[in-house]
C-alpha positions in Angstrom: 4.2 23.9 2.9 3.8 27.3 1.4 1.6 29.7 3.3 -1.9 29.8 1.9 -1.5 26.4 0.2 -4.6 25.6 -1.8 -6.5 22.5 -0.8 -8.6 22.2 -3.9 -7.4 21.9 -7.5 -7.2 25.1 -9.6 -9.9 25.5 -12.2 -7.2 24.9 -14.9 -5.6 21.8 -13.2 -4.6 19.0 -15.5 -5.8 16.4 -12.9 -9.4 17.5 -13.1 -11.6 15.3 -15.3 -13.0 18.4 -16.9 -9.6 19.8 -17.8 -8.6 20.8 -21.3 -7.3 17.8 -23.1 -3.6 17.9 -23.6 -3.1 20.8 -21.2 -0.3 19.3 -19.1 2.0 22.2 -18.5 4.8 21.1 -20.8 5.3 17.5 -19.6 4.0 14.2 -21.0 1.3 12.3 -19.1 3.7 9.5 -18.4 5.9 11.9 -16.4 3.0 12.7 -14.1 2.2 9.0 -13.7 5.7 8.4 -12.4 5.6 11.4 -10.2 2.2 10.7 -8.7 3.4 7.2 -7.7 6.7 8.5 -6.1 7.6 10.8 -3.3 7.7 13.8 -5.6 6.7 17.4 -4.7 4.7 18.5 -7.7 4.3 22.3 -8.0 1.1 24.0 -9.1 1.6 25.2 -12.7 -0.4 28.3 -11.8 1.9 29.4 -9.0 3.4 32.9 -9.5 6.9 31.6 -9.5 6.3 28.3 -11.4 9.5 27.2 -13.1 8.7 23.6 -14.1 11.3 21.1 -12.9 13.4 24.1 -11.7 10.6 24.9 -9.1 11.8 24.7 -5.5 10.0 23.0 -2.6 8.2 25.6 -0.4 8.6 28.5 -2.8 5.5 27.7 -4.7 2.2 26.1 -4.0 2.0 22.3 -4.3 -0.5 20.9 -6.9 -3.7 20.1 -5.0 -4.9 18.1 -8.0 -1.9 15.8 -7.8 -2.5 15.4 -4.1 -6.2 14.6 -4.7 -5.3 12.0 -7.4 -3.0 10.3 -4.8 -5.9 10.3 -2.4 -8.2 8.9 -5.1 -5.6 6.1 -5.7 -5.3 5.4 -2.0 -1.5 6.1 -2.1 -1.4 9.4 -0.3 -0.5 7.8 3.1 2.5 6.2 1.5 4.0 9.6 0.7 6.4 11.6 2.9 4.7 13.8 5.5 6.0 16.9 3.9 3.8 16.4 0.8 0.4 17.9 0.6 -2.5 15.6 1.8 -6.1 16.3 0.8 -9.3 14.4 0.8 -10.3 12.3 -2.2 -12.0 14.3 -4.9 -14.5 12.9 -7.4 -13.7 15.7 -9.8 -10.1 14.4 -10.1 -9.0 11.4 -12.1 -9.0 8.2 -10.1 -6.9 6.0 -12.4 -3.8 6.5 -14.5 -5.5 5.0 -17.5 -8.3 7.7 -17.5 -5.7 10.5 -16.9 -3.5 9.4 -19.8 -6.4 8.6 -22.2 -8.0 12.0 -21.5 -4.8 13.9 -22.2 -3.0 11.9 -24.8 -5.4 9.2 -26.1 -5.9 5.5 -25.9 -2.7 4.7 -27.9 -0.5 6.6 -25.3 -1.9 4.5 -22.5 -1.2 1.3 -24.5 2.4 2.5 -24.9 2.8 3.0 -21.2 1.4 -0.5 -20.5 3.8 -2.0 -23.1 6.7 -0.1 -21.6 6.2 -1.7 -18.2 3.3 0.2 -16.8 3.1 2.9 -14.1 5.8 1.3 -12.0 8.2 1.7 -14.9 7.2 5.4 -15.2 8.1 5.8 -11.5 11.5 4.2 -12.1 12.1 6.6 -15.0 11.3 9.6 -12.8 13.5 8.3 -10.0 16.4 7.8 -12.4 15.9 11.3 -13.7 16.4 12.9 -10.2 
């Protein structure tokens, strides 16, 4: 874990319910759905050295919003111990549906469901590793 790791989401975090709609740091909402479900280290997009998927574990802050969403979904304890763990946060999305609908609209959530749902998004992200 990077020294000085944040334990609360940044004010501009995409995982906050009050976040700017569509502000996802360059990835689709379905990518985050898959990454939240899996053992992925998700960097904070506000880190000084943020480089998207080229970011390296330990060189940047981990996304506290993603960690809080995992806590809200009750899946944080299923993640590897190296990943950031924080307490549930009522300001952070507590379902994939509300996250996707907030950022990309109702139709995008229906597309995810028809494509196999969140588990299929996880499979896609694991295959992309």
